[in-house]
PyMOL Python script that loads the backbone (N, CA, C, O; Angstrom):
from pymol import cmd

cmd.read_pdbstr("""\
ATOM      1  N   MET A   1      93.172  95.326  94.012  1.00  0.00           N
ATOM      2  CA  MET A   1      94.591  95.039  94.127  1.00  0.00           C
ATOM      3  C   MET A   1      94.950  94.636  95.559  1.00  0.00           C
ATOM      4  O   MET A   1      95.795  93.764  95.766  1.00  0.00           O
ATOM      5  N   ARG A   2      94.316  95.266  96.537  1.00  0.00           N
ATOM      6  CA  ARG A   2      94.615  94.931  97.926  1.00  0.00           C
ATOM      7  C   ARG A   2      94.206  93.505  98.255  1.00  0.00           C
ATOM      8  O   ARG A   2      94.828  92.863  99.102  1.00  0.00           O
ATOM      9  N   LYS A   3      93.164  93.001  97.593  1.00  0.00           N
ATOM     10  CA  LYS A   3      92.751  91.619  97.844  1.00  0.00           C
ATOM     11  C   LYS A   3      93.819  90.649  97.359  1.00  0.00           C
ATOM     12  O   LYS A   3      94.061  89.625  97.997  1.00  0.00           O
ATOM     13  N   ILE A   4      94.455  90.958  96.245  1.00  0.00           N
ATOM     14  CA  ILE A   4      95.523  90.095  95.735  1.00  0.00           C
ATOM     15  C   ILE A   4      96.708  90.131  96.691  1.00  0.00           C
ATOM     16  O   ILE A   4      97.288  89.092  97.006  1.00  0.00           O
ATOM     17  N   ASN A   5      97.069  91.328  97.152  1.00  0.00           N
ATOM     18  CA  ASN A   5      98.162  91.444  98.129  1.00  0.00           C
ATOM     19  C   ASN A   5      97.842  90.630  99.380  1.00  0.00           C
ATOM     20  O   ASN A   5      98.693  89.903  99.892  1.00  0.00           O
ATOM     21  N   SER A   6      96.608  90.758  99.866  1.00  0.00           N
ATOM     22  CA  SER A   6      96.199  90.027 101.063  1.00  0.00           C
ATOM     23  C   SER A   6      96.246  88.519 100.837  1.00  0.00           C
ATOM     24  O   SER A   6      96.628  87.769 101.735  1.00  0.00           O
ATOM     25  N   LEU A   7      95.863  88.076  99.657  1.00  0.00           N
ATOM     26  CA  LEU A   7      95.894  86.650  99.347  1.00  0.00           C
ATOM     27  C   LEU A   7      97.330  86.124  99.345  1.00  0.00           C
ATOM     28  O   LEU A   7      97.601  85.058  99.898  1.00  0.00           O
ATOM     29  N   VAL A   8      98.245  86.865  98.729  1.00  0.00           N
ATOM     30  CA  VAL A   8      99.648  86.444  98.689  1.00  0.00           C
ATOM     31  C   VAL A   8     100.224  86.427 100.102  1.00  0.00           C
ATOM     32  O   VAL A   8     100.948  85.500 100.462  1.00  0.00           O
ATOM     33  N   ILE A   9      99.912  87.431 100.895  1.00  0.00           N
ATOM     34  CA  ILE A   9     100.394  87.469 102.281  1.00  0.00           C
ATOM     35  C   ILE A   9      99.807  86.308 103.074  1.00  0.00           C
ATOM     36  O   ILE A   9     100.500  85.716 103.901  1.00  0.00           O
ATOM     37  N   LEU A  10      98.547  85.976 102.836  1.00  0.00           N
ATOM     38  CA  LEU A  10      97.923  84.840 103.497  1.00  0.00           C
ATOM     39  C   LEU A  10      98.628  83.527 103.127  1.00  0.00           C
ATOM     40  O   LEU A  10      98.819  82.662 103.981  1.00  0.00           O
ATOM     41  N   LEU A  11      99.010  83.384 101.867  1.00  0.00           N
ATOM     42  CA  LEU A  11      99.744  82.190 101.433  1.00  0.00           C
ATOM     43  C   LEU A  11     101.112  82.103 102.116  1.00  0.00           C
ATOM     44  O   LEU A  11     101.543  81.024 102.524  1.00  0.00           O
ATOM     45  N   ILE A  12     101.784  83.244 102.233  1.00  0.00           N
ATOM     46  CA  ILE A  12     103.086  83.260 102.907  1.00  0.00           C
ATOM     47  C   ILE A  12     102.920  82.910 104.377  1.00  0.00           C
ATOM     48  O   ILE A  12     103.708  82.140 104.927  1.00  0.00           O
ATOM     49  N   ARG A  13     101.902  83.469 105.015  1.00  0.00           N
ATOM     50  CA  ARG A  13     101.645  83.157 106.434  1.00  0.00           C
ATOM     51  C   ARG A  13     101.311  81.669 106.607  1.00  0.00           C
ATOM     52  O   ARG A  13     101.707  81.058 107.599  1.00  0.00           O
ATOM     53  N   GLY A  14     100.587  81.090 105.648  1.00  0.00           N
ATOM     54  CA  GLY A  14     100.304  79.655 105.686  1.00  0.00           C
ATOM     55  C   GLY A  14     101.581  78.836 105.601  1.00  0.00           C
ATOM     56  O   GLY A  14     101.751  77.855 106.325  1.00  0.00           O
ATOM     57  N   TYR A  15     102.482  79.247 104.708  1.00  0.00           N
ATOM     58  CA  TYR A  15     103.789  78.587 104.614  1.00  0.00           C
ATOM     59  C   TYR A  15     104.516  78.668 105.953  1.00  0.00           C
ATOM     60  O   TYR A  15     105.075  77.678 106.425  1.00  0.00           O
ATOM     61  N   GLN A  16     104.505  79.867 106.566  1.00  0.00           N
ATOM     62  CA  GLN A  16     105.202  80.052 107.831  1.00  0.00           C
ATOM     63  C   GLN A  16     104.620  79.169 108.938  1.00  0.00           C
ATOM     64  O   GLN A  16     105.359  78.668 109.785  1.00  0.00           O
ATOM     65  N   LYS A  17     103.317  78.981 108.931  1.00  0.00           N
ATOM     66  CA  LYS A  17     102.672  78.225 109.998  1.00  0.00           C
ATOM     67  C   LYS A  17     102.726  76.714 109.788  1.00  0.00           C
ATOM     68  O   LYS A  17     102.932  75.965 110.744  1.00  0.00           O
ATOM     69  N   PHE A  18     102.541  76.256 108.539  1.00  0.00           N
ATOM     70  CA  PHE A  18     102.367  74.831 108.305  1.00  0.00           C
ATOM     71  C   PHE A  18     103.599  74.115 107.741  1.00  0.00           C
ATOM     72  O   PHE A  18     103.740  72.908 107.937  1.00  0.00           O
ATOM     73  N   PHE A  19     104.477  74.817 107.057  1.00  0.00           N
ATOM     74  CA  PHE A  19     105.632  74.164 106.440  1.00  0.00           C
ATOM     75  C   PHE A  19     106.963  74.543 107.088  1.00  0.00           C
ATOM     76  O   PHE A  19     107.810  73.682 107.325  1.00  0.00           O
ATOM     77  N   SER A  20     107.140  75.807 107.368  1.00  0.00           N
ATOM     78  CA  SER A  20     108.411  76.305 107.880  1.00  0.00           C
ATOM     79  C   SER A  20     108.860  75.652 109.185  1.00  0.00           C
ATOM     80  O   SER A  20     110.056  75.412 109.347  1.00  0.00           O
ATOM     81  N   PRO A  21     107.957  75.351 110.125  1.00  0.00           N
ATOM     82  CA  PRO A  21     108.425  74.722 111.373  1.00  0.00           C
ATOM     83  C   PRO A  21     109.093  73.361 111.171  1.00  0.00           C
ATOM     84  O   PRO A  21     109.869  72.923 112.020  1.00  0.00           O
ATOM     85  N   PHE A  22     108.802  72.696 110.068  1.00  0.00           N
ATOM     86  CA  PHE A  22     109.361  71.375 109.825  1.00  0.00           C
ATOM     87  C   PHE A  22     110.658  71.419 109.021  1.00  0.00           C
ATOM     88  O   PHE A  22     111.278  70.380 108.793  1.00  0.00           O
ATOM     89  N   LEU A  23     111.071  72.602 108.593  1.00  0.00           N
ATOM     90  CA  LEU A  23     112.298  72.766 107.833  1.00  0.00           C
ATOM     91  C   LEU A  23     113.417  73.242 108.756  1.00  0.00           C
ATOM     92  O   LEU A  23     113.144  73.925 109.744  1.00  0.00           O
ATOM     93  N   PRO A  24     114.663  72.900 108.459  1.00  0.00           N
ATOM     94  CA  PRO A  24     115.758  73.392 109.307  1.00  0.00           C
ATOM     95  C   PRO A  24     115.918  74.908 109.162  1.00  0.00           C
ATOM     96  O   PRO A  24     115.783  75.452 108.066  1.00  0.00           O
ATOM     97  N   ALA A  25     116.198  75.567 110.251  1.00  0.00           N
ATOM     98  CA  ALA A  25     116.401  77.022 110.231  1.00  0.00           C
ATOM     99  C   ALA A  25     117.712  77.312 109.503  1.00  0.00           C
ATOM    100  O   ALA A  25     118.787  76.951 109.982  1.00  0.00           O
ATOM    101  N   SER A  26     117.616  77.960 108.354  1.00  0.00           N
ATOM    102  CA  SER A  26     118.824  78.177 107.569  1.00  0.00           C
ATOM    103  C   SER A  26     118.928  79.578 106.977  1.00  0.00           C
ATOM    104  O   SER A  26     119.859  79.858 106.222  1.00  0.00           O
ATOM    105  N   CYS A  27     117.996  80.456 107.304  1.00  0.00           N
ATOM    106  CA  CYS A  27     118.046  81.803 106.735  1.00  0.00           C
ATOM    107  C   CYS A  27     119.195  82.575 107.366  1.00  0.00           C
ATOM    108  O   CYS A  27     119.357  82.582 108.587  1.00  0.00           O
ATOM    109  N   ARG A  28     119.977  83.216 106.537  1.00  0.00           N
ATOM    110  CA  ARG A  28     121.158  83.948 107.003  1.00  0.00           C
ATOM    111  C   ARG A  28     120.855  85.412 107.320  1.00  0.00           C
ATOM    112  O   ARG A  28     121.722  86.149 107.790  1.00  0.00           O
ATOM    113  N   TYR A  29     119.635  85.815 107.061  1.00  0.00           N
ATOM    114  CA  TYR A  29     119.254  87.212 107.262  1.00  0.00           C
ATOM    115  C   TYR A  29     118.224  87.335 108.372  1.00  0.00           C
ATOM    116  O   TYR A  29     117.534  86.377 108.719  1.00  0.00           O
ATOM    117  N   TYR A  30     118.139  88.527 108.911  1.00  0.00           N
ATOM    118  CA  TYR A  30     117.062  88.890 109.813  1.00  0.00           C
ATOM    119  C   TYR A  30     116.395  90.120 109.229  1.00  0.00           C
ATOM    120  O   TYR A  30     117.102  91.073 108.901  1.00  0.00           O
ATOM    121  N   PRO A  31     115.116  90.159 109.083  1.00  0.00           N
ATOM    122  CA  PRO A  31     114.132  89.120 109.337  1.00  0.00           C
ATOM    123  C   PRO A  31     114.246  87.982 108.319  1.00  0.00           C
ATOM    124  O   PRO A  31     114.919  88.114 107.298  1.00  0.00           O
ATOM    125  N   THR A  32     113.581  86.872 108.612  1.00  0.00           N
ATOM    126  CA  THR A  32     113.643  85.733 107.705  1.00  0.00           C
ATOM    127  C   THR A  32     113.107  86.133 106.332  1.00  0.00           C
ATOM    128  O   THR A  32     112.434  87.154 106.189  1.00  0.00           O
ATOM    129  N   CYS A  33     113.407  85.337 105.354  1.00  0.00           N
ATOM    130  CA  CYS A  33     113.011  85.668 103.980  1.00  0.00           C
ATOM    131  C   CYS A  33     111.495  85.782 103.827  1.00  0.00           C
ATOM    132  O   CYS A  33     111.012  86.645 103.094  1.00  0.00           O
ATOM    133  N   SER A  34     110.748  84.926 104.505  1.00  0.00           N
ATOM    134  CA  SER A  34     109.289  85.002 104.388  1.00  0.00           C
ATOM    135  C   SER A  34     108.745  86.247 105.089  1.00  0.00           C
ATOM    136  O   SER A  34     107.815  86.876 104.586  1.00  0.00           O
ATOM    137  N   ASN A  35     109.307  86.609 106.231  1.00  0.00           N
ATOM    138  CA  ASN A  35     108.888  87.847 106.894  1.00  0.00           C
ATOM    139  C   ASN A  35     109.272  89.061 106.047  1.00  0.00           C
ATOM    140  O   ASN A  35     108.513  90.027 105.960  1.00  0.00           O
ATOM    141  N   TYR A  36     110.433  89.009 105.435  1.00  0.00           N
ATOM    142  CA  TYR A  36     110.875  90.074 104.542  1.00  0.00           C
ATOM    143  C   TYR A  36     109.884  90.228 103.387  1.00  0.00           C
ATOM    144  O   TYR A  36     109.531  91.348 103.021  1.00  0.00           O
ATOM    145  N   ALA A  37     109.438  89.115 102.814  1.00  0.00           N
ATOM    146  CA  ALA A  37     108.493  89.159 101.700  1.00  0.00           C
ATOM    147  C   ALA A  37     107.189  89.827 102.126  1.00  0.00           C
ATOM    148  O   ALA A  37     106.650  90.651 101.387  1.00  0.00           O
ATOM    149  N   VAL A  38     106.680  89.488 103.294  1.00  0.00           N
ATOM    150  CA  VAL A  38     105.437  90.102 103.778  1.00  0.00           C
ATOM    151  C   VAL A  38     105.636  91.606 103.958  1.00  0.00           C
ATOM    152  O   VAL A  38     104.801  92.399 103.521  1.00  0.00           O
ATOM    153  N   MET A  39     106.735  92.000 104.598  1.00  0.00           N
ATOM    154  CA  MET A  39     106.987  93.432 104.818  1.00  0.00           C
ATOM    155  C   MET A  39     107.143  94.174 103.490  1.00  0.00           C
ATOM    156  O   MET A  39     106.630  95.283 103.338  1.00  0.00           O
ATOM    157  N   ALA A  40     107.842  93.577 102.536  1.00  0.00           N
ATOM    158  CA  ALA A  40     108.060  94.237 101.246  1.00  0.00           C
ATOM    159  C   ALA A  40     106.744  94.393 100.482  1.00  0.00           C
ATOM    160  O   ALA A  40     106.507  95.437  99.873  1.00  0.00           O
ATOM    161  N   ILE A  41     105.892  93.378 100.506  1.00  0.00           N
ATOM    162  CA  ILE A  41     104.601  93.472  99.809  1.00  0.00           C
ATOM    163  C   ILE A  41     103.711  94.501 100.478  1.00  0.00           C
ATOM    164  O   ILE A  41     103.018  95.253  99.793  1.00  0.00           O
ATOM    165  N   GLU A  42     103.715  94.551 101.804  1.00  0.00           N
ATOM    166  CA  GLU A  42     102.921  95.562 102.512  1.00  0.00           C
ATOM    167  C   GLU A  42     103.421  96.967 102.218  1.00  0.00           C
ATOM    168  O   GLU A  42     102.620  97.893 102.096  1.00  0.00           O
ATOM    169  N   LYS A  43     104.719  97.139 102.103  1.00  0.00           N
ATOM    170  CA  LYS A  43     105.300  98.466 101.919  1.00  0.00           C
ATOM    171  C   LYS A  43     105.254  98.934 100.459  1.00  0.00           C
ATOM    172  O   LYS A  43     104.915 100.088 100.196  1.00  0.00           O
ATOM    173  N   TYR A  44     105.592  98.052  99.506  1.00  0.00           N
ATOM    174  CA  TYR A  44     105.756  98.452  98.117  1.00  0.00           C
ATOM    175  C   TYR A  44     104.677  97.926  97.176  1.00  0.00           C
ATOM    176  O   TYR A  44     104.607  98.355  96.024  1.00  0.00           O
ATOM    177  N   GLY A  45     103.843  97.013  97.639  1.00  0.00           N
ATOM    178  CA  GLY A  45     102.858  96.411  96.760  1.00  0.00           C
ATOM    179  C   GLY A  45     103.382  95.102  96.196  1.00  0.00           C
ATOM    180  O   GLY A  45     104.536  94.730  96.407  1.00  0.00           O
ATOM    181  N   LEU A  46     102.510  94.413  95.474  1.00  0.00           N
ATOM    182  CA  LEU A  46     102.844  93.066  95.029  1.00  0.00           C
ATOM    183  C   LEU A  46     103.968  93.027  94.009  1.00  0.00           C
ATOM    184  O   LEU A  46     104.844  92.168  94.105  1.00  0.00           O
ATOM    185  N   LEU A  47     103.973  93.919  93.047  1.00  0.00           N
ATOM    186  CA  LEU A  47     104.978  93.861  91.983  1.00  0.00           C
ATOM    187  C   LEU A  47     106.376  94.198  92.510  1.00  0.00           C
ATOM    188  O   LEU A  47     107.281  93.366  92.445  1.00  0.00           O
ATOM    189  N   LYS A  48     106.550  95.394  93.022  1.00  0.00           N
ATOM    190  CA  LYS A  48     107.873  95.796  93.497  1.00  0.00           C
ATOM    191  C   LYS A  48     108.292  94.999  94.737  1.00  0.00           C
ATOM    192  O   LYS A  48     109.448  94.590  94.845  1.00  0.00           O
ATOM    193  N   GLY A  49     107.365  94.777  95.667  1.00  0.00           N
ATOM    194  CA  GLY A  49     107.671  93.996  96.859  1.00  0.00           C
ATOM    195  C   GLY A  49     107.996  92.552  96.520  1.00  0.00           C
ATOM    196  O   GLY A  49     108.873  91.946  97.135  1.00  0.00           O
ATOM    197  N   GLY A  50     107.290  92.001  95.543  1.00  0.00           N
ATOM    198  CA  GLY A  50     107.568  90.638  95.109  1.00  0.00           C
ATOM    199  C   GLY A  50     108.943  90.507  94.475  1.00  0.00           C
ATOM    200  O   GLY A  50     109.646  89.522  94.703  1.00  0.00           O
ATOM    201  N   ILE A  51     109.324  91.494  93.684  1.00  0.00           N
ATOM    202  CA  ILE A  51     110.649  91.488  93.067  1.00  0.00           C
ATOM    203  C   ILE A  51     111.728  91.587  94.142  1.00  0.00           C
ATOM    204  O   ILE A  51     112.735  90.882  94.085  1.00  0.00           O
ATOM    205  N   LYS A  52     111.512  92.467  95.125  1.00  0.00           N
ATOM    206  CA  LYS A  52     112.481  92.595  96.218  1.00  0.00           C
ATOM    207  C   LYS A  52     112.578  91.289  97.008  1.00  0.00           C
ATOM    208  O   LYS A  52     113.671  90.899  97.418  1.00  0.00           O
ATOM    209  N   ALA A  53     111.453  90.612  97.224  1.00  0.00           N
ATOM    210  CA  ALA A  53     111.460  89.347  97.967  1.00  0.00           C
ATOM    211  C   ALA A  53     112.192  88.258  97.189  1.00  0.00           C
ATOM    212  O   ALA A  53     112.966  87.497  97.769  1.00  0.00           O
ATOM    213  N   ILE A  54     111.958  88.178  95.897  1.00  0.00           N
ATOM    214  CA  ILE A  54     112.649  87.174  95.077  1.00  0.00           C
ATOM    215  C   ILE A  54     114.148  87.437  95.072  1.00  0.00           C
ATOM    216  O   ILE A  54     114.941  86.503  95.188  1.00  0.00           O
ATOM    217  N   TYR A  55     114.544  88.701  94.939  1.00  0.00           N
ATOM    218  CA  TYR A  55     115.964  89.046  94.973  1.00  0.00           C
ATOM    219  C   TYR A  55     116.577  88.656  96.315  1.00  0.00           C
ATOM    220  O   TYR A  55     117.702  88.158  96.368  1.00  0.00           O
ATOM    221  N   ARG A  56     115.839  88.883  97.391  1.00  0.00           N
ATOM    222  CA  ARG A  56     116.323  88.514  98.727  1.00  0.00           C
ATOM    223  C   ARG A  56     116.515  87.006  98.841  1.00  0.00           C
ATOM    224  O   ARG A  56     117.531  86.552  99.367  1.00  0.00           O
ATOM    225  N   ILE A  57     115.557  86.230  98.356  1.00  0.00           N
ATOM    226  CA  ILE A  57     115.654  84.772  98.415  1.00  0.00           C
ATOM    227  C   ILE A  57     116.863  84.292  97.617  1.00  0.00           C
ATOM    228  O   ILE A  57     117.549  83.359  98.035  1.00  0.00           O
ATOM    229  N   LEU A  58     117.126  84.913  96.482  1.00  0.00           N
ATOM    230  CA  LEU A  58     118.288  84.532  95.676  1.00  0.00           C
ATOM    231  C   LEU A  58     119.607  84.851  96.387  1.00  0.00           C
ATOM    232  O   LEU A  58     120.605  84.157  96.197  1.00  0.00           O
ATOM    233  N   ARG A  59     119.602  85.902  97.204  1.00  0.00           N
ATOM    234  CA  ARG A  59     120.817  86.267  97.945  1.00  0.00           C
ATOM    235  C   ARG A  59     121.041  85.390  99.165  1.00  0.00           C
ATOM    236  O   ARG A  59     122.162  85.322  99.667  1.00  0.00           O
ATOM    237  N   CYS A  60     120.019  84.726  99.651  1.00  0.00           N
ATOM    238  CA  CYS A  60     120.128  83.894 100.852  1.00  0.00           C
ATOM    239  C   CYS A  60     120.686  82.532 100.458  1.00  0.00           C
ATOM    240  O   CYS A  60     119.938  81.611 100.129  1.00  0.00           O
ATOM    241  N   ASN A  61     121.994  82.419 100.496  1.00  0.00           N
ATOM    242  CA  ASN A  61     122.673  81.183 100.114  1.00  0.00           C
ATOM    243  C   ASN A  61     123.878  80.979 101.023  1.00  0.00           C
ATOM    244  O   ASN A  61     124.238  81.883 101.777  1.00  0.00           O
ATOM    245  N   PRO A  62     124.502  79.816 100.968  1.00  0.00           N
ATOM    246  CA  PRO A  62     125.632  79.537 101.871  1.00  0.00           C
ATOM    247  C   PRO A  62     126.826  80.468 101.695  1.00  0.00           C
ATOM    248  O   PRO A  62     127.654  80.562 102.601  1.00  0.00           O
ATOM    249  N   PHE A  63     126.942  81.146 100.581  1.00  0.00           N
ATOM    250  CA  PHE A  63     128.086  82.024 100.338  1.00  0.00           C
ATOM    251  C   PHE A  63     127.832  83.464 100.774  1.00  0.00           C
ATOM    252  O   PHE A  63     128.712  84.315 100.646  1.00  0.00           O
ATOM    253  N   SER A  64     126.645  83.739 101.283  1.00  0.00           N
ATOM    254  CA  SER A  64     126.266  85.081 101.722  1.00  0.00           C
ATOM    255  C   SER A  64     126.603  85.261 103.198  1.00  0.00           C
ATOM    256  O   SER A  64     126.448  84.332 103.991  1.00  0.00           O
ATOM    257  N   LYS A  65     127.059  86.444 103.563  1.00  0.00           N
ATOM    258  CA  LYS A  65     127.325  86.740 104.966  1.00  0.00           C
ATOM    259  C   LYS A  65     126.018  86.866 105.760  1.00  0.00           C
ATOM    260  O   LYS A  65     125.959  86.509 106.936  1.00  0.00           O
ATOM    261  N   GLY A  66     124.982  87.375 105.107  1.00  0.00           N
ATOM    262  CA  GLY A  66     123.706  87.578 105.797  1.00  0.00           C
ATOM    263  C   GLY A  66     123.729  88.864 106.595  1.00  0.00           C
ATOM    264  O   GLY A  66     124.472  89.790 106.270  1.00  0.00           O
ATOM    265  N   GLY A  67     122.923  88.923 107.630  1.00  0.00           N
ATOM    266  CA  GLY A  67     122.865  90.106 108.472  1.00  0.00           C
ATOM    267  C   GLY A  67     121.458  90.654 108.548  1.00  0.00           C
ATOM    268  O   GLY A  67     120.490  89.987 108.183  1.00  0.00           O
ATOM    269  N   ILE A  68     121.361  91.875 109.026  1.00  0.00           N
ATOM    270  CA  ILE A  68     120.060  92.542 109.149  1.00  0.00           C
ATOM    271  C   ILE A  68     119.770  93.244 107.832  1.00  0.00           C
ATOM    272  O   ILE A  68     120.603  93.979 107.302  1.00  0.00           O
ATOM    273  N   ASP A  69     118.561  92.999 107.312  1.00  0.00           N
ATOM    274  CA  ASP A  69     118.191  93.536 105.998  1.00  0.00           C
ATOM    275  C   ASP A  69     116.698  93.802 105.978  1.00  0.00           C
ATOM    276  O   ASP A  69     115.906  92.868 105.856  1.00  0.00           O
ATOM    277  N   TYR A  70     116.308  95.046 106.095  1.00  0.00           N
ATOM    278  CA  TYR A  70     114.895  95.418 106.051  1.00  0.00           C
ATOM    279  C   TYR A  70     114.544  95.941 104.661  1.00  0.00           C
ATOM    280  O   TYR A  70     115.394  96.512 103.978  1.00  0.00           O
ATOM    281  N   PRO A  71     113.276  95.743 104.234  1.00  0.00           N
ATOM    282  CA  PRO A  71     112.873  96.261 102.917  1.00  0.00           C
ATOM    283  C   PRO A  71     112.822  97.762 102.876  1.00  0.00           C
ATOM    284  O   PRO A  71     112.501  98.341 101.839  1.00  0.00           O
TER     285      PRO A  71
END
""", "prot")
cmd.dss("prot")
cmd.show_as("cartoon", "prot")
cmd.util.cbc("prot")
cmd.orient("prot")
């Protein structure tokens, strides 16, 4: 199970390194949604952390106030 978690985290880190720098900074929360996803998966595991990350991404929209939000 840890290998799957590590693989998903590696994919997120790849996104952060290769794709994210070319996108406009638009996340309304701190930490960013991708950093939040990594922290949530490390803390809760892939299933619960993944659900928390998806919920966070859905909340990150122009109508959200944003702010500091840790998993």
